[in-house]
C-alpha positions as CSV (number, residue, x, y, z in Angstrom):
1,X,14.8,8.6,80.6
2,X,18.6,7.4,79.9
3,X,20.7,8.5,82.8
4,X,23.9,8.3,80.0
5,X,24.7,11.4,78.2
6,X,23.4,10.6,74.7
7,X,25.9,13.7,73.5
8,X,29.4,13.3,75.2
9,X,30.1,17.2,74.2
10,X,26.4,18.1,75.3
11,X,27.4,21.0,78.1
12,X,27.4,19.9,82.2
13,X,26.2,22.8,84.4
14,X,27.4,23.1,88.0
15,X,24.8,23.9,90.9
16,X,25.2,27.6,90.9
17,X,24.8,27.9,87.4
18,X,21.6,25.8,87.0
19,X,20.4,28.3,90.0
20,X,21.0,31.3,88.8
21,X,19.4,29.9,85.3
22,X,16.2,28.8,87.1
23,X,16.0,31.7,89.4
24,X,16.0,29.5,92.7
25,X,18.0,28.9,95.6
26,X,20.6,25.9,95.6
27,X,19.0,24.4,98.3
28,X,15.6,24.1,96.4
29,X,17.8,22.0,93.5
30,X,19.1,19.8,96.5
31,X,15.6,18.9,97.3
32,X,14.2,18.2,94.3
33,X,17.6,15.7,93.9
34,X,16.5,14.5,97.0
35,X,12.7,13.8,96.1
36,X,14.2,12.0,92.7
37,X,13.0,14.5,90.2
38,X,16.8,14.8,88.9
39,X,20.0,12.6,89.1
40,X,22.9,15.1,88.3
41,X,26.2,13.7,87.3
42,X,28.8,13.7,90.2
43,X,32.6,14.8,89.8
44,X,34.6,15.3,93.1
45,X,31.6,15.7,95.1
46,X,30.3,18.3,92.6
47,X,26.7,18.1,91.2
48,X,27.0,18.5,87.2
49,X,23.5,18.9,85.4
50,X,22.7,18.0,82.0
51,X,20.7,20.2,79.7
52,X,18.1,17.4,80.4
53,X,18.1,18.6,84.3
54,X,18.2,22.0,83.6
55,X,14.7,21.3,81.4
56,X,13.1,19.0,84.3
57,X,14.2,21.3,86.8
58,X,12.5,23.9,85.1
59,X,9.3,21.9,84.6
60,X,9.0,21.2,88.4
61,X,9.7,24.4,89.5
62,X,6.5,25.6,86.9
63,X,4.2,23.1,87.8
64,X,5.0,23.1,91.8
65,X,5.5,27.1,92.0
66,X,3.0,28.3,89.3
67,X,0.4,25.3,89.0
68,X,0.2,24.4,92.6
69,X,1.5,20.5,92.1
70,X,2.3,19.1,95.3
71,X,5.6,16.3,94.6
72,X,3.4,13.3,93.9
73,X,1.4,15.1,90.9
74,X,4.9,15.9,89.9
75,X,6.4,12.5,89.9
76,X,3.6,11.3,88.2
77,X,3.2,13.8,85.7
78,X,7.5,13.0,85.5
79,X,7.0,9.3,84.5
80,X,4.3,10.1,82.0
81,X,6.0,12.1,80.2
82,X,8.8,9.8,80.5
83,X,6.9,6.9,79.2
84,X,5.4,9.1,76.5
85,X,8.9,10.2,75.2
86,X,9.6,6.1,75.3
87,X,6.6,5.7,73.1
88,X,7.7,8.5,70.5
89,X,10.9,6.9,70.3
90,X,9.3,3.5,69.5
91,X,7.1,5.3,67.1
92,X,10.3,6.8,65.2
93,X,11.9,3.1,65.3
94,X,9.1,1.8,63.8
95,X,8.3,3.8,60.9
96,X,12.1,4.1,60.1
97,X,11.8,0.2,59.5
98,X,9.2,0.7,57.3
99,X,8.8,0.8,53.3
100,X,9.3,4.2,51.8
101,X,5.4,4.0,50.4
102,X,4.1,2.2,53.6
103,X,5.6,4.9,56.0
104,X,4.4,7.7,53.6
105,X,0.6,6.0,54.3
106,X,0.8,5.1,58.0
107,X,1.6,9.2,58.3
108,X,-1.0,10.6,56.2
109,X,-3.1,8.2,58.7
110,X,-1.5,10.1,61.4
111,X,-2.1,13.2,60.2
112,X,-5.7,12.7,59.8
113,X,-5.8,11.0,63.4
114,X,-4.3,14.1,65.0
115,X,-6.3,16.9,62.8
116,X,-9.6,15.6,64.1
117,X,-8.8,16.1,67.6
């Protein structure tokens, strides 16, 4: 997962806003930061969260509070999610480099594989 912002115009949220968005105490967000689940940007000692951070925190909250997953389990899930996203990006890059007819054939094969599941 890239720590840099892909879109410089994307919003950054203060901890109080994220806390309200996710209906948790700011201390919970600080704890998740200490656990390494997110790394908010810092400007003058103020934490600023990207939308990706908010999405990750939302997932962590659901996993821990609603599904009872422990912190080690959350860490494994987040690592797997990150790896899956990387593989998806690699696949799209590969497909972009293919000739049109070859790409269409590859997409048909992928659809067939995933429709059998």
